[in-house]
Biopython code that builds the backbone (N, CA, C, O; Angstrom):
import numpy as np
from Bio.PDB.StructureBuilder import StructureBuilder

atoms = [
    (1, "UNK", "N", (0.843, -1.178, 0.000)),
    (1, "UNK", "CA", (0.000, 0.000, 0.000)),
    (1, "UNK", "C", (0.885, 1.236, 0.000)),
    (1, "UNK", "O", (1.737, 1.383, 0.877)),
    (2, "UNK", "N", (0.704, 2.109, -0.946)),
    (2, "UNK", "CA", (1.510, 3.312, -1.055)),
    (2, "UNK", "C", (0.698, 4.552, -0.776)),
    (2, "UNK", "O", (-0.527, 4.502, -0.666)),
    (3, "UNK", "N", (1.378, 5.637, -0.666)),
    (3, "UNK", "CA", (0.721, 6.915, -0.449)),
    (3, "UNK", "C", (0.617, 7.644, -1.777)),
    (3, "UNK", "O", (1.527, 7.583, -2.602)),
    (4, "UNK", "N", (-0.476, 8.320, -1.973)),
    (4, "UNK", "CA", (-0.647, 9.123, -3.178)),
    (4, "UNK", "C", (-0.199, 10.539, -2.851)),
    (4, "UNK", "O", (-0.891, 11.278, -2.151)),
    (5, "UNK", "N", (0.944, 10.896, -3.357)),
    (5, "UNK", "CA", (1.492, 12.222, -3.089)),
    (5, "UNK", "C", (1.219, 13.190, -4.230)),
    (5, "UNK", "O", (1.752, 14.299, -4.250)),
    (6, "UNK", "N", (0.399, 12.778, -5.169)),
    (6, "UNK", "CA", (0.124, 13.624, -6.311)),
    (6, "UNK", "C", (1.393, 13.883, -7.092)),
    (6, "UNK", "O", (2.173, 12.961, -7.331)),
    (7, "UNK", "N", (1.609, 15.099, -7.486)),
    (7, "UNK", "CA", (2.796, 15.464, -8.244)),
    (7, "UNK", "C", (4.045, 15.568, -7.400)),
    (7, "UNK", "O", (5.148, 15.645, -7.940)),
    (8, "UNK", "N", (3.899, 15.572, -6.089)),
    (8, "UNK", "CA", (5.053, 15.717, -5.208)),
    (8, "UNK", "C", (6.040, 14.563, -5.383)),
    (8, "UNK", "O", (7.252, 14.780, -5.388)),
    (9, "UNK", "N", (5.533, 13.354, -5.524)),
    (9, "UNK", "CA", (6.410, 12.198, -5.704)),
    (9, "UNK", "C", (7.281, 12.341, -6.942)),
    (9, "UNK", "O", (8.473, 12.033, -6.908)),
    (10, "UNK", "N", (6.686, 12.808, -8.036)),
    (10, "UNK", "CA", (7.448, 13.015, -9.272)),
    (10, "UNK", "C", (8.478, 14.123, -9.099)),
    (10, "UNK", "O", (9.596, 14.024, -9.603)),
    (11, "UNK", "N", (8.098, 15.172, -8.389)),
    (11, "UNK", "CA", (9.024, 16.281, -8.150)),
    (11, "UNK", "C", (10.222, 15.823, -7.330)),
    (11, "UNK", "O", (11.367, 16.160, -7.632)),
    (12, "UNK", "N", (9.935, 15.047, -6.284)),
    (12, "UNK", "CA", (11.013, 14.535, -5.437)),
    (12, "UNK", "C", (11.935, 13.650, -6.260)),
    (12, "UNK", "O", (13.156, 13.766, -6.150)),
    (13, "UNK", "N", (11.374, 12.765, -7.086)),
    (13, "UNK", "CA", (12.198, 11.875, -7.898)),
    (13, "UNK", "C", (13.063, 12.677, -8.865)),
    (13, "UNK", "O", (14.237, 12.356, -9.051)),
    (14, "UNK", "N", (12.512, 13.698, -9.474)),
    (14, "UNK", "CA", (13.284, 14.534, -10.389)),
    (14, "UNK", "C", (14.423, 15.241, -9.677)),
    (14, "UNK", "O", (15.530, 15.340, -10.205)),
    (15, "UNK", "N", (14.149, 15.728, -8.484)),
    (15, "UNK", "CA", (15.188, 16.402, -7.716)),
    (15, "UNK", "C", (16.253, 15.428, -7.252)),
    (15, "UNK", "O", (17.434, 15.770, -7.198)),
    (16, "UNK", "N", (15.845, 14.233, -6.923)),
    (16, "UNK", "CA", (16.825, 13.240, -6.495)),
    (16, "UNK", "C", (17.728, 12.843, -7.661)),
    (16, "UNK", "O", (18.895, 12.510, -7.453)),
    (17, "UNK", "N", (17.210, 12.874, -8.864)),
    (17, "UNK", "CA", (18.050, 12.611, -10.031)),
    (17, "UNK", "C", (19.130, 13.680, -10.152)),
    (17, "UNK", "O", (20.217, 13.414, -10.663)),
    (18, "UNK", "N", (18.829, 14.883, -9.685)),
    (18, "UNK", "CA", (19.806, 15.965, -9.680)),
    (18, "UNK", "C", (21.017, 15.581, -8.832)),
    (18, "UNK", "O", (22.153, 15.912, -9.171)),
    (19, "UNK", "N", (20.764, 14.885, -7.731)),
    (19, "UNK", "CA", (21.836, 14.452, -6.833)),
    (19, "UNK", "C", (22.759, 13.483, -7.557)),
    (19, "UNK", "O", (23.977, 13.534, -7.384)),
    (20, "UNK", "N", (22.189, 12.611, -8.360)),
    (20, "UNK", "CA", (23.004, 11.646, -9.098)),
    (20, "UNK", "C", (23.995, 12.362, -10.002)),
    (20, "UNK", "O", (25.068, 11.836, -10.298)),
    (21, "UNK", "N", (23.636, 13.553, -10.436)),
    (21, "UNK", "CA", (24.529, 14.351, -11.278)),
    (21, "UNK", "C", (25.523, 15.148, -10.441)),
    (21, "UNK", "O", (26.339, 15.895, -10.980)),
    (22, "UNK", "N", (25.452, 14.986, -9.117)),
    (22, "UNK", "CA", (26.404, 15.651, -8.231)),
    (22, "UNK", "C", (26.038, 17.077, -7.877)),
    (22, "UNK", "O", (26.880, 17.817, -7.370)),
    (23, "UNK", "N", (24.811, 17.479, -8.129)),
    (23, "UNK", "CA", (24.422, 18.859, -7.868)),
    (23, "UNK", "C", (23.521, 18.945, -6.647)),
    (23, "UNK", "O", (22.335, 19.256, -6.760)),
    (24, "UNK", "N", (24.083, 18.671, -5.493)),
    (24, "UNK", "CA", (23.316, 18.711, -4.253)),
    (24, "UNK", "C", (22.892, 20.145, -3.931)),
    (24, "UNK", "O", (21.827, 20.362, -3.352)),
    (25, "UNK", "N", (23.709, 21.108, -4.297)),
    (25, "UNK", "CA", (23.352, 22.509, -4.060)),
    (25, "UNK", "C", (22.034, 22.875, -4.712)),
    (25, "UNK", "O", (21.212, 23.564, -4.108)),
    (26, "UNK", "N", (21.825, 22.425, -5.932)),
    (26, "UNK", "CA", (20.565, 22.690, -6.622)),
    (26, "UNK", "C", (19.405, 22.025, -5.892)),
    (26, "UNK", "O", (18.330, 22.609, -5.754)),
    (27, "UNK", "N", (19.629, 20.809, -5.428)),
    (27, "UNK", "CA", (18.597, 20.101, -4.682)),
    (27, "UNK", "C", (18.226, 20.869, -3.423)),
    (27, "UNK", "O", (17.043, 21.006, -3.113)),
    (28, "UNK", "N", (19.211, 21.370, -2.696)),
    (28, "UNK", "CA", (18.951, 22.109, -1.465)),
    (28, "UNK", "C", (18.143, 23.375, -1.721)),
    (28, "UNK", "O", (17.321, 23.770, -0.894)),
    (29, "UNK", "N", (18.377, 24.010, -2.866)),
    (29, "UNK", "CA", (17.651, 25.230, -3.188)),
    (29, "UNK", "C", (16.200, 24.950, -3.559)),
    (29, "UNK", "O", (15.316, 25.758, -3.273)),
    (30, "UNK", "N", (15.954, 23.811, -4.194)),
    (30, "UNK", "CA", (14.616, 23.525, -4.695)),
    (30, "UNK", "C", (13.729, 22.785, -3.703)),
    (30, "UNK", "O", (12.508, 22.938, -3.732)),
    (31, "UNK", "N", (14.319, 21.998, -2.840)),
    (31, "UNK", "CA", (13.517, 21.173, -1.947)),
    (31, "UNK", "C", (14.259, 20.973, -0.639)),
    (31, "UNK", "O", (15.365, 20.431, -0.638)),
    (32, "UNK", "N", (13.684, 21.392, 0.461)),
    (32, "UNK", "CA", (14.375, 21.228, 1.748)),
    (32, "UNK", "C", (14.483, 19.750, 2.125)),
    (32, "UNK", "O", (13.473, 19.062, 2.270)),
    (33, "UNK", "N", (15.705, 19.278, 2.279)),
    (33, "UNK", "CA", (15.934, 17.869, 2.584)),
    (33, "UNK", "C", (15.308, 17.459, 3.909)),
    (33, "UNK", "O", (14.969, 16.292, 4.104)),
    (34, "UNK", "N", (15.154, 18.412, 4.817)),
    (34, "UNK", "CA", (14.579, 18.060, 6.116)),
    (34, "UNK", "C", (13.110, 17.651, 6.005)),
    (34, "UNK", "O", (12.523, 17.179, 6.978)),
    (35, "UNK", "N", (12.518, 17.831, 4.825)),
    (35, "UNK", "CA", (11.128, 17.435, 4.610)),
    (35, "UNK", "C", (11.009, 15.983, 4.139)),
    (35, "UNK", "O", (9.910, 15.431, 4.105)),
    (36, "UNK", "N", (12.128, 15.368, 3.779)),
    (36, "UNK", "CA", (12.112, 13.988, 3.302)),
    (36, "UNK", "C", (12.311, 13.016, 4.452)),
    (36, "UNK", "O", (13.033, 13.325, 5.399)),
    (37, "UNK", "N", (11.687, 11.849, 4.389)),
    (37, "UNK", "CA", (11.928, 10.833, 5.415)),
    (37, "UNK", "C", (13.373, 10.328, 5.370)),
    (37, "UNK", "O", (14.011, 10.339, 4.317)),
    (38, "UNK", "N", (13.870, 9.892, 6.509)),
    (38, "UNK", "CA", (15.249, 9.421, 6.614)),
    (38, "UNK", "C", (15.545, 8.312, 5.621)),
    (38, "UNK", "O", (16.608, 8.315, 4.999)),
    (39, "UNK", "N", (14.634, 7.366, 5.459)),
    (39, "UNK", "CA", (14.911, 6.248, 4.554)),
    (39, "UNK", "C", (15.127, 6.720, 3.122)),
    (39, "UNK", "O", (15.951, 6.152, 2.405)),
    (40, "UNK", "N", (14.393, 7.758, 2.692)),
    (40, "UNK", "CA", (14.602, 8.301, 1.344)),
    (40, "UNK", "C", (15.953, 9.000, 1.240)),
    (40, "UNK", "O", (16.643, 8.882, 0.228)),
    (41, "UNK", "N", (16.324, 9.721, 2.281)),
    (41, "UNK", "CA", (17.628, 10.381, 2.273)),
    (41, "UNK", "C", (18.753, 9.358, 2.155)),
    (41, "UNK", "O", (19.695, 9.541, 1.383)),
    (42, "UNK", "N", (18.647, 8.291, 2.920)),
    (42, "UNK", "CA", (19.688, 7.267, 2.889)),
    (42, "UNK", "C", (19.760, 6.567, 1.540)),
    (42, "UNK", "O", (20.842, 6.189, 1.090)),
    (43, "UNK", "N", (18.617, 6.394, 0.898)),
    (43, "UNK", "CA", (18.595, 5.699, -0.384)),
    (43, "UNK", "C", (19.029, 6.598, -1.537)),
    (43, "UNK", "O", (19.643, 6.120, -2.491)),
    (44, "UNK", "N", (18.725, 7.866, -1.464)),
    (44, "UNK", "CA", (18.912, 8.756, -2.615)),
    (44, "UNK", "C", (20.177, 9.603, -2.574)),
    (44, "UNK", "O", (20.730, 9.934, -3.623)),
    (45, "UNK", "N", (20.640, 9.954, -1.388)),
    (45, "UNK", "CA", (21.810, 10.827, -1.287)),
    (45, "UNK", "C", (23.109, 10.023, -1.303)),
    (45, "UNK", "O", (23.128, 8.864, -0.888)),
    (46, "UNK", "N", (24.178, 10.625, -1.773)),
    (46, "UNK", "CA", (25.496, 9.953, -1.727)),
    (46, "UNK", "C", (26.076, 10.061, -0.313)),
    (46, "UNK", "O", (26.979, 10.857, -0.055)),
    (47, "UNK", "N", (25.543, 9.252, 0.583)),
    (47, "UNK", "CA", (25.862, 9.338, 2.008)),
    (47, "UNK", "C", (27.356, 9.202, 2.255)),
    (47, "UNK", "O", (27.904, 9.867, 3.133)),
    (48, "UNK", "N", (28.018, 8.343, 1.483)),
    (48, "UNK", "CA", (29.455, 8.160, 1.672)),
    (48, "UNK", "C", (30.220, 9.451, 1.396)),
    (48, "UNK", "O", (31.247, 9.706, 2.025)),
    (49, "UNK", "N", (29.736, 10.263, 0.469)),
    (49, "UNK", "CA", (30.381, 11.546, 0.181)),
    (49, "UNK", "C", (29.982, 12.605, 1.201)),
    (49, "UNK", "O", (30.794, 13.452, 1.575)),
    (50, "UNK", "N", (28.733, 12.558, 1.648)),
    (50, "UNK", "CA", (28.252, 13.567, 2.593)),
    (50, "UNK", "C", (28.862, 13.384, 3.982)),
    (50, "UNK", "O", (29.291, 14.351, 4.612)),
    (51, "UNK", "N", (28.898, 12.149, 4.450)),
    (51, "UNK", "CA", (29.458, 11.882, 5.770)),
    (51, "UNK", "C", (30.942, 11.550, 5.642)),
    (51, "UNK", "O", (31.419, 10.522, 6.122)),
    (52, "UNK", "N", (31.636, 12.439, 4.992)),
    (52, "UNK", "CA", (33.074, 12.280, 4.761)),
    (52, "UNK", "C", (33.836, 12.508, 6.066)),
    (52, "UNK", "O", (33.296, 13.039, 7.036)),
    (53, "UNK", "N", (35.074, 12.101, 6.063)),
    (53, "UNK", "CA", (35.917, 12.324, 7.240)),
    (53, "UNK", "C", (36.035, 13.805, 7.554)),
    (53, "UNK", "O", (36.037, 14.191, 8.723)),
    (54, "UNK", "N", (36.134, 14.644, 6.522)),
    (54, "UNK", "CA", (36.277, 16.085, 6.787)),
    (54, "UNK", "C", (35.019, 16.645, 7.443)),
    (54, "UNK", "O", (35.116, 17.478, 8.344)),
    (55, "UNK", "N", (33.852, 16.205, 7.011)),
    (55, "UNK", "CA", (32.613, 16.666, 7.659)),
    (55, "UNK", "C", (32.557, 16.167, 9.100)),
    (55, "UNK", "O", (32.316, 16.942, 10.025)),
    (56, "UNK", "N", (32.781, 14.867, 9.281)),
    (56, "UNK", "CA", (32.673, 14.282, 10.623)),
    (56, "UNK", "C", (33.681, 14.894, 11.587)),
    (56, "UNK", "O", (33.355, 15.127, 12.751)),
    (57, "UNK", "N", (34.888, 15.155, 11.128)),
    (57, "UNK", "CA", (35.903, 15.741, 11.999)),
    (57, "UNK", "C", (35.546, 17.172, 12.387)),
    (57, "UNK", "O", (35.867, 17.613, 13.490)),
    (58, "UNK", "N", (34.893, 17.888, 11.502)),
    (58, "UNK", "CA", (34.545, 19.275, 11.794)),
    (58, "UNK", "C", (33.300, 19.390, 12.678)),
    (58, "UNK", "O", (33.220, 20.288, 13.516)),
    (59, "UNK", "N", (32.330, 18.490, 12.500)),
    (59, "UNK", "CA", (31.043, 18.653, 13.170)),
    (59, "UNK", "C", (30.719, 17.600, 14.232)),
    (59, "UNK", "O", (29.684, 17.687, 14.892)),
    (60, "UNK", "N", (31.594, 16.608, 14.400)),
    (60, "UNK", "CA", (31.360, 15.569, 15.412)),
    (60, "UNK", "C", (32.686, 15.252, 16.102)),
    (60, "UNK", "O", (33.738, 15.709, 15.655)),
    (61, "UNK", "N", (32.649, 14.488, 17.168)),
    (61, "UNK", "CA", (33.902, 14.079, 17.809)),
    (61, "UNK", "C", (34.557, 12.869, 17.129)),
    (61, "UNK", "O", (35.521, 12.314, 17.655)),
    (62, "UNK", "N", (34.045, 12.461, 15.975)),
    (62, "UNK", "CA", (34.528, 11.258, 15.306)),
    (62, "UNK", "C", (35.400, 11.586, 14.104)),
    (62, "UNK", "O", (35.230, 12.618, 13.454)),
    (63, "UNK", "N", (36.334, 10.687, 13.823)),
    (63, "UNK", "CA", (37.249, 10.856, 12.697)),
    (63, "UNK", "C", (36.693, 10.268, 11.396)),
    (63, "UNK", "O", (37.093, 10.670, 10.303)),
    (64, "UNK", "N", (35.773, 9.315, 11.526)),
    (64, "UNK", "CA", (35.243, 8.628, 10.347)),
    (64, "UNK", "C", (33.860, 8.068, 10.648)),
    (64, "UNK", "O", (33.447, 7.988, 11.805)),
    (65, "UNK", "N", (33.150, 7.680, 9.592)),
    (65, "UNK", "CA", (31.846, 7.054, 9.755)),
    (65, "UNK", "C", (31.992, 5.724, 10.486)),
    (65, "UNK", "O", (31.156, 5.366, 11.316)),
    (66, "UNK", "N", (33.045, 5.006, 10.176)),
    (66, "UNK", "CA", (33.304, 3.730, 10.851)),
    (66, "UNK", "C", (33.423, 3.940, 12.361)),
    (66, "UNK", "O", (32.855, 3.181, 13.146)),
    (67, "UNK", "N", (34.162, 4.969, 12.757)),
    (67, "UNK", "CA", (34.326, 5.259, 14.187)),
    (67, "UNK", "C", (32.994, 5.640, 14.821)),
    (67, "UNK", "O", (32.687, 5.202, 15.930)),
    (68, "UNK", "N", (32.210, 6.444, 14.133)),
    (68, "UNK", "CA", (30.894, 6.837, 14.633)),
    (68, "UNK", "C", (30.035, 5.601, 14.879)),
    (68, "UNK", "O", (29.425, 5.462, 15.939)),
    (69, "UNK", "N", (29.989, 4.713, 13.900)),
    (69, "UNK", "CA", (29.160, 3.518, 14.024)),
    (69, "UNK", "C", (29.680, 2.573, 15.100)),
    (69, "UNK", "O", (28.901, 2.051, 15.897)),
    (70, "UNK", "N", (30.980, 2.354, 15.127)),
    (70, "UNK", "CA", (31.548, 1.441, 16.116)),
    (70, "UNK", "C", (31.343, 1.953, 17.537)),
    (70, "UNK", "O", (31.131, 1.163, 18.457)),
    (71, "UNK", "N", (31.405, 3.265, 17.720)),
    (71, "UNK", "CA", (31.217, 3.819, 19.066)),
    (71, "UNK", "C", (29.792, 3.590, 19.568)),
    (71, "UNK", "O", (29.541, 3.617, 20.773)),
    (72, "UNK", "N", (28.869, 3.368, 18.645)),
    (72, "UNK", "CA", (27.492, 3.087, 19.028)),
    (72, "UNK", "C", (27.186, 1.604, 19.124)),
    (72, "UNK", "O", (26.047, 1.213, 19.379)),
    (73, "UNK", "N", (28.213, 0.774, 18.916)),
    (73, "UNK", "CA", (28.014, -0.655, 18.999)),
    (73, "UNK", "C", (27.411, -1.269, 17.751)),
    (73, "UNK", "O", (26.938, -2.405, 17.779)),
    (74, "UNK", "N", (27.426, -0.518, 16.648)),
    (74, "UNK", "CA", (26.884, -1.028, 15.392)),
    (74, "UNK", "C", (27.968, -1.805, 14.655)),
    (74, "UNK", "O", (29.147, -1.457, 14.717)),
    (75, "UNK", "N", (27.562, -2.847, 13.968)),
    (75, "UNK", "CA", (28.537, -3.679, 13.258)),
    (75, "UNK", "C", (28.943, -3.085, 11.916)),
    (75, "UNK", "O", (29.961, -3.487, 11.353)),
    (76, "UNK", "N", (28.183, -2.154, 11.401)),
    (76, "UNK", "CA", (28.496, -1.544, 10.112)),
    (76, "UNK", "C", (29.671, -0.601, 10.186)),
    (76, "UNK", "O", (30.066, -0.148, 11.261)),
    (77, "UNK", "N", (30.226, -0.313, 9.015)),
    (77, "UNK", "CA", (31.358, 0.608, 8.971)),
    (77, "UNK", "C", (31.308, 1.520, 7.753)),
    (77, "UNK", "O", (32.225, 2.313, 7.538)),
    (78, "UNK", "N", (30.253, 1.419, 6.955)),
    (78, "UNK", "CA", (30.191, 2.215, 5.732)),
    (78, "UNK", "C", (28.818, 2.860, 5.566)),
    (78, "UNK", "O", (27.871, 2.548, 6.289)),
    (79, "UNK", "N", (28.739, 3.755, 4.607)),
    (79, "UNK", "CA", (27.470, 4.410, 4.307)),
    (79, "UNK", "C", (26.429, 3.394, 3.856)),
    (79, "UNK", "O", (25.247, 3.533, 4.171)),
    (80, "UNK", "N", (26.854, 2.395, 3.133)),
    (80, "UNK", "CA", (25.927, 1.345, 2.691)),
    (80, "UNK", "C", (25.356, 0.600, 3.894)),
    (80, "UNK", "O", (24.180, 0.235, 3.899)),
    (81, "UNK", "N", (26.177, 0.377, 4.902)),
    (81, "UNK", "CA", (25.714, -0.317, 6.106)),
    (81, "UNK", "C", (24.668, 0.491, 6.869)),
    (81, "UNK", "O", (23.792, -0.081, 7.518)),
    (82, "UNK", "N", (24.757, 1.815, 6.792)),
    (82, "UNK", "CA", (23.798, 2.681, 7.479)),
    (82, "UNK", "C", (22.364, 2.347, 7.096)),
    (82, "UNK", "O", (21.459, 2.420, 7.927)),
    (83, "UNK", "N", (22.166, 1.986, 5.851)),
    (83, "UNK", "CA", (20.822, 1.736, 5.327)),
    (83, "UNK", "C", (20.147, 0.552, 5.993)),
    (83, "UNK", "O", (18.918, 0.475, 6.013)),
    (84, "UNK", "N", (20.924, -0.371, 6.538)),
    (84, "UNK", "CA", (20.340, -1.566, 7.131)),
    (84, "UNK", "C", (20.308, -1.529, 8.660)),
    (84, "UNK", "O", (19.837, -2.477, 9.288)),
    (85, "UNK", "N", (20.796, -0.463, 9.256)),
    (85, "UNK", "CA", (20.817, -0.352, 10.713)),
    (85, "UNK", "C", (19.505, 0.254, 11.220)),
    (85, "UNK", "O", (18.847, 1.001, 10.495)),
    (86, "UNK", "N", (19.124, -0.065, 12.457)),
    (86, "UNK", "CA", (17.859, 0.446, 13.005)),
    (86, "UNK", "C", (17.888, 1.972, 13.148)),
    (86, "UNK", "O", (18.715, 2.510, 13.883)),
    (87, "UNK", "N", (16.991, 2.664, 12.449)),
    (87, "UNK", "CA", (16.990, 4.136, 12.478)),
    (87, "UNK", "C", (16.833, 4.727, 13.877)),
    (87, "UNK", "O", (17.480, 5.722, 14.202)),
    (88, "UNK", "N", (15.991, 4.133, 14.697)),
    (88, "UNK", "CA", (15.785, 4.684, 16.041)),
    (88, "UNK", "C", (17.069, 4.635, 16.863)),
    (88, "UNK", "O", (17.387, 5.583, 17.581)),
    (89, "UNK", "N", (17.799, 3.542, 16.758)),
    (89, "UNK", "CA", (19.056, 3.411, 17.500)),
    (89, "UNK", "C", (20.113, 4.359, 16.943)),
    (89, "UNK", "O", (20.880, 4.950, 17.704)),
    (90, "UNK", "N", (20.158, 4.506, 15.621)),
    (90, "UNK", "CA", (21.102, 5.453, 15.008)),
    (90, "UNK", "C", (20.802, 6.874, 15.464)),
    (90, "UNK", "O", (21.708, 7.625, 15.828)),
    (91, "UNK", "N", (19.516, 7.238, 15.441)),
    (91, "UNK", "CA", (19.128, 8.583, 15.865)),
    (91, "UNK", "C", (19.514, 8.839, 17.317)),
    (91, "UNK", "O", (20.019, 9.909, 17.657)),
    (92, "UNK", "N", (19.275, 7.858, 18.157)),
    (92, "UNK", "CA", (19.628, 8.016, 19.576)),
    (92, "UNK", "C", (21.134, 8.181, 19.757)),
    (92, "UNK", "O", (21.585, 9.018, 20.539)),
    (93, "UNK", "N", (21.908, 7.378, 19.027)),
    (93, "UNK", "CA", (23.368, 7.469, 19.135)),
    (93, "UNK", "C", (23.872, 8.831, 18.635)),
    (93, "UNK", "O", (24.714, 9.456, 19.280)),
    (94, "UNK", "N", (23.365, 9.279, 17.504)),
    (94, "UNK", "CA", (23.771, 10.579, 16.959)),
    (94, "UNK", "C", (23.382, 11.689, 17.930)),
    (94, "UNK", "O", (24.158, 12.616, 18.164)),
    (95, "UNK", "N", (22.192, 11.593, 18.486)),
    (95, "UNK", "CA", (21.722, 12.609, 19.428)),
    (95, "UNK", "C", (22.602, 12.661, 20.668)),
    (95, "UNK", "O", (22.898, 13.745, 21.171)),
    (96, "UNK", "N", (23.022, 11.504, 21.166)),
    (96, "UNK", "CA", (23.800, 11.446, 22.410)),
    (96, "UNK", "C", (25.277, 11.790, 22.217)),
    (96, "UNK", "O", (25.935, 12.213, 23.167)),
    (97, "UNK", "N", (25.807, 11.616, 21.010)),
    (97, "UNK", "CA", (27.253, 11.768, 20.831)),
    (97, "UNK", "C", (27.659, 12.949, 19.957)),
    (97, "UNK", "O", (28.848, 13.239, 19.827)),
    (98, "UNK", "N", (26.697, 13.628, 19.364)),
    (98, "UNK", "CA", (26.999, 14.779, 18.513)),
    (98, "UNK", "C", (26.075, 15.935, 18.875)),
    (98, "UNK", "O", (25.235, 15.814, 19.766)),
    (99, "UNK", "N", (26.235, 17.037, 18.189)),
    (99, "UNK", "CA", (25.352, 18.184, 18.411)),
    (99, "UNK", "C", (24.074, 18.096, 17.583)),
    (99, "UNK", "O", (23.238, 18.998, 17.635)),
    (100, "UNK", "N", (23.917, 17.019, 16.824)),
    (100, "UNK", "CA", (22.739, 16.839, 15.982)),
    (100, "UNK", "C", (21.657, 16.076, 16.735)),
    (100, "UNK", "O", (21.948, 15.180, 17.527)),
    (101, "UNK", "N", (20.411, 16.443, 16.477)),
    (101, "UNK", "CA", (19.292, 15.789, 17.129)),
    (101, "UNK", "C", (18.974, 14.416, 16.580)),
    (101, "UNK", "O", (18.355, 13.594, 17.256)),
    (102, "UNK", "N", (19.404, 14.167, 15.338)),
    (102, "UNK", "CA", (19.120, 12.887, 14.697)),
    (102, "UNK", "C", (20.066, 12.685, 13.517)),
    (102, "UNK", "O", (20.779, 13.602, 13.107)),
    (103, "UNK", "N", (20.057, 11.480, 12.988)),
    (103, "UNK", "CA", (20.850, 11.190, 11.789)),
    (103, "UNK", "C", (20.377, 12.042, 10.619)),
    (103, "UNK", "O", (21.185, 12.511, 9.817)),
    (104, "UNK", "N", (19.083, 12.237, 10.524)),
    (104, "UNK", "CA", (18.527, 13.071, 9.457)),
    (104, "UNK", "C", (19.072, 14.494, 9.556)),
    (104, "UNK", "O", (19.463, 15.078, 8.546)),
    (105, "UNK", "N", (19.100, 15.052, 10.756)),
    (105, "UNK", "CA", (19.648, 16.402, 10.952)),
    (105, "UNK", "C", (21.114, 16.455, 10.509)),
    (105, "UNK", "O", (21.552, 17.422, 9.885)),
    (106, "UNK", "N", (21.856, 15.410, 10.839)),
    (106, "UNK", "CA", (23.266, 15.371, 10.464)),
    (106, "UNK", "C", (23.415, 15.278, 8.945)),
    (106, "UNK", "O", (24.291, 15.927, 8.373)),
    (107, "UNK", "N", (22.574, 14.483, 8.287)),
    (107, "UNK", "CA", (22.637, 14.365, 6.827)),
    (107, "UNK", "C", (22.293, 15.678, 6.130)),
    (107, "UNK", "O", (22.916, 16.039, 5.131)),
    (108, "UNK", "N", (21.308, 16.384, 6.656)),
    (108, "UNK", "CA", (20.936, 17.676, 6.063)),
    (108, "UNK", "C", (22.102, 18.660, 6.175)),
    (108, "UNK", "O", (22.423, 19.354, 5.211)),
    (109, "UNK", "N", (22.732, 18.720, 7.342)),
    (109, "UNK", "CA", (23.896, 19.600, 7.526)),
    (109, "UNK", "C", (25.044, 19.155, 6.632)),
    (109, "UNK", "O", (25.747, 19.989, 6.061)),
    (110, "UNK", "N", (25.237, 17.849, 6.508)),
    (110, "UNK", "CA", (26.311, 17.327, 5.652)),
    (110, "UNK", "C", (26.069, 17.695, 4.194)),
    (110, "UNK", "O", (27.016, 17.995, 3.467)),
    (111, "UNK", "N", (24.823, 17.678, 3.761)),
    (111, "UNK", "CA", (24.504, 18.066, 2.381)),
    (111, "UNK", "C", (24.797, 19.543, 2.160)),
    (111, "UNK", "O", (25.307, 19.926, 1.107)),
    (112, "UNK", "N", (24.476, 20.375, 3.148)),
    (112, "UNK", "CA", (24.785, 21.805, 3.045)),
    (112, "UNK", "C", (26.298, 22.016, 2.991)),
    (112, "UNK", "O", (26.795, 22.796, 2.179)),
    (113, "UNK", "N", (27.013, 21.326, 3.850)),
    (113, "UNK", "CA", (28.477, 21.408, 3.903)),
    (113, "UNK", "C", (29.071, 20.979, 2.560)),
    (113, "UNK", "O", (29.969, 21.637, 2.035)),
    (114, "UNK", "N", (28.575, 19.892, 2.019)),
    (114, "UNK", "CA", (29.047, 19.369, 0.736)),
    (114, "UNK", "C", (28.794, 20.377, -0.390)),
    (114, "UNK", "O", (29.666, 20.631, -1.221)),
    (115, "UNK", "N", (27.592, 20.941, -0.400)),
    (115, "UNK", "CA", (27.218, 21.896, -1.450)),
    (115, "UNK", "C", (28.089, 23.154, -1.394)),
    (115, "UNK", "O", (28.440, 23.713, -2.433)),
    (116, "UNK", "N", (28.436, 23.598, -0.186)),
    (116, "UNK", "CA", (29.277, 24.789, -0.035)),
    (116, "UNK", "C", (30.685, 24.554, -0.531)),
    (116, "UNK", "O", (31.355, 25.487, -0.976)),
    (117, "UNK", "N", (31.137, 23.325, -0.458)),
    (117, "UNK", "CA", (32.509, 23.021, -0.844)),
    (117, "UNK", "C", (32.651, 22.716, -2.319)),
    (117, "UNK", "O", (33.769, 22.661, -2.832)),
    (118, "UNK", "N", (31.550, 22.520, -3.007)),
    (118, "UNK", "CA", (31.600, 22.206, -4.450)),
    (118, "UNK", "C", (31.536, 23.448, -5.274)),
    (118, "UNK", "O", (31.566, 23.376, -6.503)),
]
sb = StructureBuilder()
sb.init_structure("model")
sb.init_model(0)
sb.init_chain("A")
sb.init_seg("    ")
for serial, (resi, resn, name, xyz) in enumerate(atoms, 1):
    if name == "N":
        sb.init_residue(resn, " ", resi, " ")
    sb.init_atom(name, np.array(xyz, "f"), 0.0, 1.0, " ", f" {name:<3s}", serial, name[0])
structure = sb.get_structure()
């Protein structure tokens, strides 16, 4: 059973295709990422590029995504692994160990950081 989002679903898909072309800045201008569910962000954004070591070192106490995940007791070590981890536990860990309220908040900031550097 799916939700009928009218034209919004098509708009989101078109904007997400923009990300595939590496233009996250354009995506941020057209559609606020904080309005998308976490699962869509994880599936559509280049999380491995967004949660880079430079971003994590500047905005968290961690040197890498692997370190962030391991400190929370998660077995994953990559952006791909993030997609299969329990979102509630990830959000709690991010909230407790960083200045971000959730993983989604961290991804939105990472996308802004990425767009500014491109």
